[in-house]
VMD Tcl script that builds the backbone (N, CA, C; Angstrom):
set m [mol new atoms 483]
animate dup $m
set s [atomselect $m all]
$s set {name element resname resid chain x y z} {
  {N N MET 1 A -7.475 1.525 74.659}
  {CA C MET 1 A -6.630 0.839 73.731}
  {C C MET 1 A -7.531 0.221 72.673}
  {N N LEU 2 A -7.181 0.414 71.421}
  {CA C LEU 2 A -7.921 -0.182 70.318}
  {C C LEU 2 A -7.096 -1.332 69.754}
  {N N SER 3 A -7.712 -2.499 69.617}
  {CA C SER 3 A -7.061 -3.664 69.034}
  {C C SER 3 A -7.803 -4.017 67.752}
  {N N GLY 4 A -7.125 -3.974 66.645}
  {CA C GLY 4 A -7.766 -4.239 65.365}
  {C C GLY 4 A -7.710 -2.977 64.523}
  {N N VAL 5 A -8.279 -2.997 63.425}
  {CA C VAL 5 A -9.410 -3.791 63.004}
  {C C VAL 5 A -8.880 -5.112 62.430}
  {N N ASN 6 A -9.373 -6.215 63.006}
  {CA C ASN 6 A -9.002 -7.555 62.602}
  {C C ASN 6 A -9.700 -7.933 61.301}
  {N N ARG 7 A -9.014 -8.690 60.481}
  {CA C ARG 7 A -9.599 -9.234 59.250}
  {C C ARG 7 A -10.344 -10.511 59.617}
  {N N GLY 8 A -11.658 -10.476 59.555}
  {CA C GLY 8 A -12.498 -11.608 59.951}
  {C C GLY 8 A -13.098 -11.345 61.320}
  {N N VAL 9 A -14.283 -11.883 61.547}
  {CA C VAL 9 A -14.998 -11.622 62.792}
  {C C VAL 9 A -14.441 -12.422 63.960}
  {N N ASN 10 A -14.681 -11.913 65.152}
  {CA C ASN 10 A -14.399 -12.600 66.405}
  {C C ASN 10 A -15.702 -12.644 67.178}
  {N N LEU 11 A -16.524 -13.619 66.832}
  {CA C LEU 11 A -17.854 -13.782 67.410}
  {C C LEU 11 A -17.902 -15.053 68.244}
  {N N ALA 12 A -18.876 -15.107 69.145}
  {CA C ALA 12 A -19.133 -16.316 69.931}
  {C C ALA 12 A -17.842 -16.799 70.593}
  {N N GLU 13 A -17.543 -18.089 70.476}
  {CA C GLU 13 A -16.360 -18.653 71.144}
  {C C GLU 13 A -15.050 -18.252 70.482}
  {N N ASP 14 A -15.107 -17.588 69.329}
  {CA C ASP 14 A -13.877 -17.085 68.705}
  {C C ASP 14 A -13.089 -16.216 69.673}
  {N N VAL 15 A -13.778 -15.540 70.578}
  {CA C VAL 15 A -13.089 -14.617 71.479}
  {C C VAL 15 A -12.082 -15.328 72.369}
  {N N THR 16 A -12.238 -16.650 72.558}
  {CA C THR 16 A -11.330 -17.367 73.452}
  {C C THR 16 A -9.964 -17.621 72.829}
  {N N TYR 17 A -9.844 -17.519 71.511}
  {CA C TYR 17 A -8.545 -17.733 70.878}
  {C C TYR 17 A -8.151 -16.616 69.921}
  {N N SER 18 A -8.820 -15.496 70.024}
  {CA C SER 18 A -8.531 -14.359 69.160}
  {C C SER 18 A -7.374 -13.527 69.702}
  {N N GLY 19 A -6.392 -13.278 68.870}
  {CA C GLY 19 A -5.306 -12.387 69.264}
  {C C GLY 19 A -5.786 -10.958 69.427}
  {N N THR 20 A -6.755 -10.564 68.614}
  {CA C THR 20 A -7.314 -9.218 68.697}
  {C C THR 20 A -7.992 -9.011 70.050}
  {N N VAL 21 A -8.810 -9.974 70.451}
  {CA C VAL 21 A -9.482 -9.889 71.753}
  {C C VAL 21 A -8.466 -10.049 72.878}
  {N N SER 22 A -7.476 -10.915 72.702}
  {CA C SER 22 A -6.449 -11.106 73.739}
  {C C SER 22 A -5.684 -9.825 74.036}
  {N N ALA 23 A -5.382 -9.057 73.004}
  {CA C ALA 23 A -4.699 -7.776 73.226}
  {C C ALA 23 A -5.582 -6.849 74.052}
  {N N ALA 24 A -6.891 -6.849 73.764}
  {CA C ALA 24 A -7.821 -6.029 74.542}
  {C C ALA 24 A -7.929 -6.546 75.970}
  {N N ILE 25 A -7.860 -7.860 76.151}
  {CA C ILE 25 A -7.871 -8.442 77.502}
  {C C ILE 25 A -6.653 -7.971 78.284}
  {N N GLU 26 A -5.477 -7.994 77.653}
  {CA C GLU 26 A -4.251 -7.557 78.331}
  {C C GLU 26 A -4.362 -6.107 78.778}
  {N N ALA 27 A -4.896 -5.264 77.924}
  {CA C ALA 27 A -5.083 -3.857 78.300}
  {C C ALA 27 A -6.061 -3.749 79.466}
  {N N THR 28 A -7.147 -4.512 79.411}
  {CA C THR 28 A -8.143 -4.498 80.485}
  {C C THR 28 A -7.518 -4.944 81.799}
  {N N LEU 29 A -6.675 -5.966 81.752}
  {CA C LEU 29 A -5.986 -6.432 82.964}
  {C C LEU 29 A -5.084 -5.344 83.545}
  {N N ALA 30 A -4.560 -4.486 82.670}
  {CA C ALA 30 A -3.702 -3.392 83.111}
  {C C ALA 30 A -4.505 -2.157 83.524}
  {N N GLY 31 A -5.829 -2.270 83.485}
  {CA C GLY 31 A -6.672 -1.149 83.895}
  {C C GLY 31 A -6.926 -0.128 82.805}
  {N N VAL 32 A -6.625 -0.473 81.572}
  {CA C VAL 32 A -6.814 0.442 80.446}
  {C C VAL 32 A -8.106 0.060 79.712}
  {N N PRO 33 A -9.020 0.990 79.524}
  {CA C PRO 33 A -10.223 0.666 78.747}
  {C C PRO 33 A -9.830 0.174 77.356}
  {N N ALA 34 A -10.462 -0.918 76.911}
  {CA C ALA 34 A -10.033 -1.537 75.659}
  {C C ALA 34 A -11.220 -1.946 74.802}
  {N N ILE 35 A -11.004 -1.828 73.489}
  {CA C ILE 35 A -12.006 -2.213 72.504}
  {C C ILE 35 A -11.315 -3.070 71.449}
  {N N ALA 36 A -11.883 -4.249 71.174}
  {CA C ALA 36 A -11.431 -5.114 70.087}
  {C C ALA 36 A -12.355 -4.872 68.899}
  {N N LEU 37 A -11.777 -4.674 67.716}
  {CA C LEU 37 A -12.569 -4.388 66.517}
  {C C LEU 37 A -12.249 -5.422 65.441}
  {N N SER 38 A -13.299 -5.966 64.825}
  {CA C SER 38 A -13.124 -6.963 63.774}
  {C C SER 38 A -14.109 -6.712 62.644}
  {N N GLN 39 A -13.658 -6.976 61.417}
  {CA C GLN 39 A -14.461 -6.743 60.219}
  {C C GLN 39 A -14.729 -8.064 59.512}
  {N N GLU 40 A -16.002 -8.387 59.297}
  {CA C GLU 40 A -16.357 -9.562 58.505}
  {C C GLU 40 A -15.818 -9.364 57.092}
  {N N THR 41 A -15.175 -10.392 56.547}
  {CA C THR 41 A -14.598 -10.290 55.214}
  {C C THR 41 A -15.009 -11.483 54.378}
  {N N ALA 42 A -15.004 -11.312 53.086}
  {CA C ALA 42 A -15.258 -12.403 52.153}
  {C C ALA 42 A -13.953 -13.138 51.912}
  {N N GLU 43 A -14.036 -14.257 51.255}
  {CA C GLU 43 A -12.832 -14.995 50.897}
  {C C GLU 43 A -12.096 -14.217 49.810}
  {N N ARG 44 A -11.102 -13.448 50.206}
  {CA C ARG 44 A -10.306 -12.657 49.270}
  {C C ARG 44 A -8.843 -12.849 49.599}
  {N N ALA 45 A -8.001 -12.439 48.710}
  {CA C ALA 45 A -6.568 -12.484 48.972}
  {C C ALA 45 A -6.225 -11.457 50.036}
  {N N VAL 46 A -5.188 -11.738 50.813}
  {CA C VAL 46 A -4.742 -10.795 51.830}
  {C C VAL 46 A -4.416 -9.469 51.162}
  {N N GLY 47 A -4.903 -8.404 51.744}
  {CA C GLY 47 A -4.690 -7.074 51.195}
  {C C GLY 47 A -5.860 -6.589 50.358}
  {N N GLU 48 A -6.800 -7.488 50.062}
  {CA C GLU 48 A -7.952 -7.111 49.253}
  {C C GLU 48 A -9.232 -7.022 50.094}
  {N N GLU 49 A -9.094 -7.010 51.403}
  {CA C GLU 49 A -10.252 -6.965 52.268}
  {C C GLU 49 A -10.982 -5.633 52.140}
  {N N ALA 50 A -12.249 -5.658 52.416}
  {CA C ALA 50 A -13.050 -4.438 52.396}
  {C C ALA 50 A -13.324 -4.019 53.838}
  {N N PHE 51 A -12.768 -2.900 54.239}
  {CA C PHE 51 A -12.945 -2.396 55.599}
  {C C PHE 51 A -13.849 -1.169 55.633}
  {N N GLU 52 A -14.642 -0.965 54.593}
  {CA C GLU 52 A -15.458 0.241 54.502}
  {C C GLU 52 A -16.443 0.379 55.672}
  {N N THR 53 A -17.035 -0.731 56.102}
  {CA C THR 53 A -18.010 -0.657 57.191}
  {C C THR 53 A -17.338 -0.213 58.482}
  {N N ALA 54 A -16.191 -0.807 58.788}
  {CA C ALA 54 A -15.457 -0.404 59.990}
  {C C ALA 54 A -15.014 1.056 59.878}
  {N N GLN 55 A -14.535 1.447 58.722}
  {CA C GLN 55 A -14.097 2.830 58.532}
  {C C GLN 55 A -15.255 3.799 58.721}
  {N N ALA 56 A -16.417 3.434 58.258}
  {CA C ALA 56 A -17.575 4.327 58.355}
  {C C ALA 56 A -18.172 4.364 59.760}
  {N N GLN 57 A -18.163 3.240 60.459}
  {CA C GLN 57 A -18.874 3.126 61.735}
  {C C GLN 57 A -17.997 3.302 62.982}
  {N N ALA 58 A -16.753 2.878 62.908}
  {CA C ALA 58 A -15.921 2.819 64.112}
  {C C ALA 58 A -15.699 4.169 64.809}
  {N N PRO 59 A -15.335 5.237 64.114}
  {CA C PRO 59 A -15.039 6.480 64.834}
  {C C PRO 59 A -16.191 6.971 65.715}
  {N N ARG 60 A -17.402 7.015 65.167}
  {CA C ARG 60 A -18.555 7.474 65.942}
  {C C ARG 60 A -18.843 6.524 67.098}
  {N N LEU 61 A -18.765 5.226 66.836}
  {CA C LEU 61 A -19.056 4.223 67.852}
  {C C LEU 61 A -18.038 4.266 68.989}
  {N N ILE 62 A -16.775 4.397 68.655}
  {CA C ILE 62 A -15.724 4.477 69.677}
  {C C ILE 62 A -15.918 5.716 70.546}
  {N N ARG 63 A -16.188 6.851 69.925}
  {CA C ARG 63 A -16.427 8.083 70.702}
  {C C ARG 63 A -17.615 7.918 71.644}
  {N N ALA 64 A -18.693 7.318 71.158}
  {CA C ALA 64 A -19.890 7.123 71.995}
  {C C ALA 64 A -19.597 6.186 73.162}
  {N N LEU 65 A -18.868 5.106 72.908}
  {CA C LEU 65 A -18.535 4.156 73.976}
  {C C LEU 65 A -17.627 4.795 75.019}
  {N N LEU 66 A -16.624 5.536 74.577}
  {CA C LEU 66 A -15.718 6.197 75.515}
  {C C LEU 66 A -16.444 7.249 76.350}
  {N N ALA 67 A -17.378 7.952 75.747}
  {CA C ALA 67 A -18.147 8.955 76.491}
  {C C ALA 67 A -19.007 8.297 77.558}
  {N N GLN 68 A -19.548 7.134 77.243}
  {CA C GLN 68 A -20.392 6.408 78.203}
  {C C GLN 68 A -19.553 5.720 79.264}
  {N N GLY 69 A -18.440 5.120 78.870}
  {CA C GLY 69 A -17.577 4.391 79.789}
  {C C GLY 69 A -18.134 3.021 80.122}
  {N N TRP 70 A -17.306 2.217 80.790}
  {CA C TRP 70 A -17.720 0.881 81.234}
  {C C TRP 70 A -16.854 0.481 82.414}
  {N N PRO 71 A -17.297 -0.502 83.201}
  {CA C PRO 71 A -16.586 -0.859 84.438}
  {C C PRO 71 A -15.220 -1.512 84.191}
  {N N GLU 72 A -14.391 -1.470 85.213}
  {CA C GLU 72 A -13.113 -2.191 85.156}
  {C C GLU 72 A -13.405 -3.676 85.011}
  {N N GLY 73 A -12.496 -4.389 84.358}
  {CA C GLY 73 A -12.674 -5.820 84.169}
  {C C GLY 73 A -13.585 -6.166 82.994}
  {N N VAL 74 A -14.003 -5.150 82.247}
  {CA C VAL 74 A -14.865 -5.350 81.078}
  {C C VAL 74 A -14.159 -4.776 79.862}
  {N N LEU 75 A -14.243 -5.478 78.734}
  {CA C LEU 75 A -13.750 -4.957 77.470}
  {C C LEU 75 A -14.895 -5.002 76.479}
  {N N ILE 76 A -14.773 -4.243 75.424}
  {CA C ILE 76 A -15.820 -4.168 74.410}
  {C C ILE 76 A -15.332 -4.858 73.139}
  {N N ASN 77 A -16.139 -5.771 72.628}
  {CA C ASN 77 A -15.824 -6.491 71.398}
  {C C ASN 77 A -16.804 -6.039 70.314}
  {N N ILE 78 A -16.269 -5.407 69.254}
  {CA C ILE 78 A -17.105 -4.893 68.169}
  {C C ILE 78 A -16.809 -5.685 66.899}
  {N N ASN 79 A -17.867 -6.114 66.236}
  {CA C ASN 79 A -17.746 -6.814 64.961}
  {C C ASN 79 A -18.597 -6.102 63.917}
  {N N PHE 80 A -17.971 -5.802 62.768}
  {CA C PHE 80 A -18.644 -5.093 61.692}
  {C C PHE 80 A -19.027 -6.089 60.599}
  {N N PRO 81 A -20.260 -6.002 60.079}
  {CA C PRO 81 A -20.663 -6.893 58.993}
  {C C PRO 81 A -20.073 -6.437 57.668}
  {N N MET 82 A -20.085 -7.327 56.681}
  {CA C MET 82 A -19.710 -6.922 55.325}
  {C C MET 82 A -20.814 -6.026 54.782}
  {N N GLY 83 A -20.437 -5.096 53.967}
  {CA C GLY 83 A -21.430 -4.223 53.360}
  {C C GLY 83 A -21.917 -3.173 54.336}
  {N N PRO 84 A -22.763 -2.278 53.885}
  {CA C PRO 84 A -23.270 -1.217 54.757}
  {C C PRO 84 A -24.032 -1.800 55.941}
  {N N ALA 85 A -23.774 -1.280 57.122}
  {CA C ALA 85 A -24.443 -1.771 58.329}
  {C C ALA 85 A -25.857 -1.209 58.399}
  {N N LEU 86 A -26.789 -2.050 58.853}
  {CA C LEU 86 A -28.181 -1.637 59.017}
  {C C LEU 86 A -28.402 -0.894 60.324}
  {N N GLY 87 A -27.399 -0.927 61.191}
  {CA C GLY 87 A -27.493 -0.284 62.495}
  {C C GLY 87 A -26.515 -0.940 63.449}
  {N N VAL 88 A -26.709 -0.679 64.735}
  {CA C VAL 88 A -25.841 -1.216 65.777}
  {C C VAL 88 A -26.707 -1.922 66.800}
  {N N ARG 89 A -26.258 -3.102 67.236}
  {CA C ARG 89 A -26.950 -3.835 68.287}
  {C C ARG 89 A -25.980 -4.136 69.424}
  {N N VAL 90 A -26.448 -3.946 70.649}
  {CA C VAL 90 A -25.698 -4.405 71.822}
  {C C VAL 90 A -26.070 -5.872 71.977}
  {N N THR 91 A -25.056 -6.738 72.023}
  {CA C THR 91 A -25.294 -8.174 71.932}
  {C C THR 91 A -24.649 -8.949 73.072}
  {N N GLU 92 A -25.072 -10.207 73.162}
  {CA C GLU 92 A -24.427 -11.161 74.066}
  {C C GLU 92 A -23.571 -12.096 73.228}
  {N N GLN 93 A -22.626 -12.744 73.875}
  {CA C GLN 93 A -21.762 -13.687 73.188}
  {C C GLN 93 A -22.590 -14.906 72.785}
  {N N GLY 94 A -22.559 -15.241 71.506}
  {CA C GLY 94 A -23.294 -16.393 71.003}
  {C C GLY 94 A -22.518 -17.677 71.206}
  {N N LEU 95 A -23.031 -18.744 70.637}
  {CA C LEU 95 A -22.408 -20.063 70.753}
  {C C LEU 95 A -22.687 -20.838 69.477}
  {N N ARG 96 A -21.662 -21.456 68.938}
  {CA C ARG 96 A -21.817 -22.306 67.759}
  {C C ARG 96 A -21.833 -23.768 68.187}
  {N N ASP 97 A -22.392 -24.617 67.355}
  {CA C ASP 97 A -22.410 -26.053 67.613}
  {C C ASP 97 A -21.197 -26.670 66.926}
  {N N HIS 98 A -20.214 -27.072 67.721}
  {CA C HIS 98 A -18.982 -27.653 67.185}
  {C C HIS 98 A -18.978 -29.176 67.272}
  {N N ARG 99 A -20.101 -29.757 67.604}
  {CA C ARG 99 A -20.119 -31.204 67.841}
  {C C ARG 99 A -20.120 -32.023 66.555}
  {N N ARG 100 A -20.379 -31.424 65.432}
  {CA C ARG 100 A -20.415 -32.144 64.163}
  {C C ARG 100 A -19.001 -32.211 63.590}
  {N N LEU 101 A -18.472 -33.408 63.453}
  {CA C LEU 101 A -17.129 -33.601 62.913}
  {C C LEU 101 A -17.182 -33.550 61.390}
  {N N GLU 102 A -16.302 -32.757 60.814}
  {CA C GLU 102 A -16.178 -32.678 59.367}
  {C C GLU 102 A -14.814 -33.223 58.965}
  {N N VAL 103 A -14.793 -34.132 58.005}
  {CA C VAL 103 A -13.547 -34.676 57.482}
  {C C VAL 103 A -13.515 -34.355 55.995}
  {N N VAL 104 A -12.472 -33.634 55.584}
  {CA C VAL 104 A -12.349 -33.216 54.195}
  {C C VAL 104 A -11.048 -33.774 53.639}
  {N N GLU 105 A -11.134 -34.459 52.515}
  {CA C GLU 105 A -9.937 -34.965 51.857}
  {C C GLU 105 A -9.349 -33.849 51.002}
  {N N ARG 106 A -8.035 -33.658 51.116}
  {CA C ARG 106 A -7.346 -32.619 50.359}
  {C C ARG 106 A -6.052 -33.179 49.788}
  {N N THR 107 A -5.425 -32.384 48.933}
  {CA C THR 107 A -4.127 -32.742 48.377}
  {C C THR 107 A -3.172 -31.601 48.658}
  {N N ASP 108 A -1.984 -31.931 49.204}
  {CA C ASP 108 A -1.034 -30.865 49.524}
  {C C ASP 108 A -0.280 -30.448 48.266}
  {N N VAL 109 A 0.616 -29.473 48.399}
  {CA C VAL 109 A 1.323 -28.904 47.243}
  {C C VAL 109 A 2.241 -29.909 46.549}
  {N N ARG 110 A 2.600 -30.984 47.240}
  {CA C ARG 110 A 3.447 -32.017 46.626}
  {C C ARG 110 A 2.632 -33.143 45.999}
  {N N GLY 111 A 1.286 -33.007 46.087}
  {CA C GLY 111 A 0.421 -34.026 45.496}
  {C C GLY 111 A 0.031 -35.141 46.447}
  {N N PHE 112 A 0.427 -35.037 47.720}
  {CA C PHE 112 A 0.074 -36.068 48.694}
  {C C PHE 112 A -1.331 -35.826 49.247}
  {N N ARG 113 A -2.073 -36.896 49.373}
  {CA C ARG 113 A -3.430 -36.828 49.918}
  {C C ARG 113 A -3.361 -36.742 51.448}
  {N N TYR 114 A -4.207 -35.900 52.032}
  {CA C TYR 114 A -4.324 -35.837 53.486}
  {C C TYR 114 A -5.758 -35.528 53.847}
  {N N PHE 115 A -6.081 -35.658 55.121}
  {CA C PHE 115 A -7.446 -35.418 55.598}
  {C C PHE 115 A -7.437 -34.304 56.623}
  {N N TRP 116 A -8.322 -33.354 56.445}
  {CA C TRP 116 A -8.469 -32.221 57.360}
  {C C TRP 116 A -9.659 -32.518 58.257}
  {N N PHE 117 A -9.393 -32.634 59.560}
  {CA C PHE 117 A -10.454 -32.871 60.527}
  {C C PHE 117 A -10.816 -31.546 61.167}
  {N N GLY 118 A -12.076 -31.221 61.145}
  {CA C GLY 118 A -12.530 -29.971 61.739}
  {C C GLY 118 A -13.887 -30.151 62.369}
  {N N LEU 119 A -14.229 -29.203 63.189}
  {CA C LEU 119 A -15.521 -29.232 63.855}
  {C C LEU 119 A -16.470 -28.296 63.141}
  {N N GLY 120 A -17.737 -28.670 63.099}
  {CA C GLY 120 A -18.749 -27.845 62.459}
  {C C GLY 120 A -18.877 -26.503 63.151}
  {N N ARG 121 A -19.372 -25.527 62.427}
  {CA C ARG 121 A -19.534 -24.190 62.988}
  {C C ARG 121 A -20.964 -23.714 62.773}
  {N N ASP 122 A -21.914 -24.603 63.048}
  {CA C ASP 122 A -23.321 -24.247 62.932}
  {C C ASP 122 A -23.741 -23.411 64.127}
  {N N PHE 123 A -24.698 -22.528 63.914}
  {CA C PHE 123 A -25.236 -21.754 65.023}
  {C C PHE 123 A -25.934 -22.699 65.988}
  {N N LEU 124 A -25.697 -22.547 67.248}
  {CA C LEU 124 A -26.410 -23.315 68.264}
  {C C LEU 124 A -27.321 -22.364 69.029}
  {N N GLU 125 A -26.735 -21.282 69.487}
  {CA C GLU 125 A -27.487 -20.295 70.252}
  {C C GLU 125 A -27.503 -19.005 69.455}
  {N N THR 126 A -28.574 -18.758 68.778}
  {CA C THR 126 A -28.656 -17.547 67.974}
  {C C THR 126 A -29.890 -16.758 68.376}
  {N N GLY 127 A -30.001 -16.520 69.666}
  {CA C GLY 127 A -31.103 -15.710 70.144}
  {C C GLY 127 A -31.055 -14.335 69.516}
  {N N PRO 128 A -32.110 -13.584 69.657}
  {CA C PRO 128 A -32.168 -12.275 69.006}
  {C C PRO 128 A -31.086 -11.313 69.486}
  {N N ALA 129 A -30.484 -11.587 70.634}
  {CA C ALA 129 A -29.472 -10.676 71.164}
  {C C ALA 129 A -28.049 -11.176 70.947}
  {N N SER 130 A -27.847 -12.259 70.174}
  {CA C SER 130 A -26.493 -12.806 70.038}
  {C C SER 130 A -25.679 -12.038 68.995}
  {N N ASP 131 A -24.361 -12.044 69.204}
  {CA C ASP 131 A -23.443 -11.416 68.265}
  {C C ASP 131 A -23.517 -12.098 66.896}
  {N N LEU 132 A -23.660 -13.413 66.888}
  {CA C LEU 132 A -23.774 -14.153 65.634}
  {C C LEU 132 A -24.974 -13.678 64.827}
  {N N ARG 133 A -26.108 -13.548 65.489}
  {CA C ARG 133 A -27.333 -13.138 64.808}
  {C C ARG 133 A -27.193 -11.720 64.273}
  {N N ALA 134 A -26.665 -10.819 65.089}
  {CA C ALA 134 A -26.559 -9.413 64.667}
  {C C ALA 134 A -25.743 -9.279 63.385}
  {N N VAL 135 A -24.539 -9.850 63.370}
  {CA C VAL 135 A -23.674 -9.702 62.200}
  {C C VAL 135 A -24.260 -10.427 60.992}
  {N N SER 136 A -24.855 -11.609 61.213}
  {CA C SER 136 A -25.439 -12.337 60.081}
  {C C SER 136 A -26.607 -11.570 59.469}
  {N N GLU 137 A -27.251 -10.712 60.256}
  {CA C GLU 137 A -28.363 -9.908 59.750}
  {C C GLU 137 A -27.931 -8.524 59.271}
  {N N GLY 138 A -26.607 -8.252 59.284}
  {CA C GLY 138 A -26.101 -6.998 58.743}
  {C C GLY 138 A -25.944 -5.869 59.737}
  {N N TYR 139 A -25.923 -6.179 61.035}
  {CA C TYR 139 A -25.770 -5.156 62.064}
  {C C TYR 139 A -24.367 -5.204 62.662}
  {N N VAL 140 A -23.905 -4.062 63.138}
  {CA C VAL 140 A -22.685 -4.007 63.923}
  {C C VAL 140 A -23.017 -4.597 65.283}
  {N N SER 141 A -22.167 -5.487 65.767}
  {CA C SER 141 A -22.363 -6.130 67.073}
  {C C SER 141 A -21.413 -5.507 68.085}
  {N N VAL 142 A -21.954 -5.059 69.209}
  {CA C VAL 142 A -21.163 -4.501 70.302}
  {C C VAL 142 A -21.423 -5.371 71.523}
  {N N THR 143 A -20.406 -6.135 71.944}
  {CA C THR 143 A -20.564 -7.088 73.040}
  {C C THR 143 A -19.632 -6.748 74.184}
  {N N PRO 144 A -20.164 -6.423 75.365}
  {CA C PRO 144 A -19.305 -6.246 76.531}
  {C C PRO 144 A -18.906 -7.623 77.073}
  {N N LEU 145 A -17.612 -7.843 77.231}
  {CA C LEU 145 A -17.101 -9.116 77.741}
  {C C LEU 145 A -16.452 -8.901 79.096}
  {N N GLN 146 A -16.612 -9.881 79.981}
  {CA C GLN 146 A -15.957 -9.798 81.283}
  {C C GLN 146 A -14.807 -10.793 81.345}
  {N N LEU 147 A -13.847 -10.515 82.186}
  {CA C LEU 147 A -12.658 -11.355 82.257}
  {C C LEU 147 A -12.853 -12.609 83.093}
  {N N ASN 148 A -13.678 -12.558 84.104}
  {CA C ASN 148 A -13.848 -13.704 84.990}
  {C C ASN 148 A -14.806 -14.706 84.364}
  {N N LEU 149 A -14.293 -15.888 84.003}
  {CA C LEU 149 A -15.094 -16.911 83.349}
  {C C LEU 149 A -15.628 -17.962 84.324}
  {N N THR 150 A -15.472 -17.746 85.609}
  {CA C THR 150 A -15.898 -18.719 86.598}
  {C C THR 150 A -17.397 -18.980 86.517}
  {N N HIS 151 A -17.778 -20.260 86.502}
  {CA C HIS 151 A -19.186 -20.656 86.516}
  {C C HIS 151 A -19.578 -20.874 87.978}
  {N N ARG 152 A -20.174 -19.849 88.585}
  {CA C ARG 152 A -20.461 -19.844 90.025}
  {C C ARG 152 A -21.399 -20.983 90.441}
  {N N ALA 153 A -22.434 -21.269 89.671}
  {CA C ALA 153 A -23.372 -22.326 90.041}
  {C C ALA 153 A -22.681 -23.681 90.102}
  {N N GLN 154 A -21.750 -23.935 89.198}
  {CA C GLN 154 A -21.040 -25.208 89.210}
  {C C GLN 154 A -20.084 -25.317 90.379}
  {N N MET 155 A -19.571 -24.190 90.841}
  {CA C MET 155 A -18.708 -24.214 92.028}
  {C C MET 155 A -19.467 -24.843 93.196}
  {N N ALA 156 A -20.698 -24.410 93.403}
  {CA C ALA 156 A -21.514 -24.945 94.505}
  {C C ALA 156 A -21.844 -26.401 94.264}
  {N N ALA 157 A -22.114 -26.788 93.024}
  {CA C ALA 157 A -22.472 -28.162 92.711}
  {C C ALA 157 A -21.303 -29.116 92.916}
  {N N LEU 158 A -20.076 -28.636 92.718}
  {CA C LEU 158 A -18.908 -29.491 92.882}
  {C C LEU 158 A -18.655 -29.843 94.344}
  {N N GLY 159 A -19.042 -28.973 95.243}
  {CA C GLY 159 A -18.844 -29.236 96.668}
  {C C GLY 159 A -17.381 -29.449 96.990}
  {N N PRO 160 A -17.114 -30.048 98.119}
  {CA C PRO 160 A -15.712 -30.308 98.464}
  {C C PRO 160 A -15.208 -31.533 97.700}
  {N N CYS 161 A -14.288 -31.289 96.792}
  {CA C CYS 161 A -13.728 -32.413 96.000}
  {C C CYS 161 A -12.746 -33.101 96.872}
}
mol reanalyze $m
mol bondsrecalc $m
mol representation Tube
mol addrep $m
């Protein structure tokens, strides 16, 4: 099952609230091999996105992944950079630093002032194998994701509650 191509990337923790990745998760839960595809886009009006990288890279990449296969309970998350891709990297899920609070004053369409509270999206973990690093450097990111999010070491540390 192919989900996407989504407008905008689904990197790092984005996968936890992405509808594109969620559709691939549902297929994976049903035992169907699934790939989520997302294209990095610039700030453009809807309908003006550039999907050339995904169009050029996805068919060959999908065929190669399907030929290789992957285990049950795993889905593949692919993110395409803007512009021509420099290559393909198999990556791990990165992590952004959301601890920095950003407050932006704005004005709504009726002229009323309001404040937008948001969390920063700085790179925290951008090791050479992260999805964030790959796409920021112009590479297609291919990340195998697993469905079980249990932190096994913490289970033992919690002991009998």
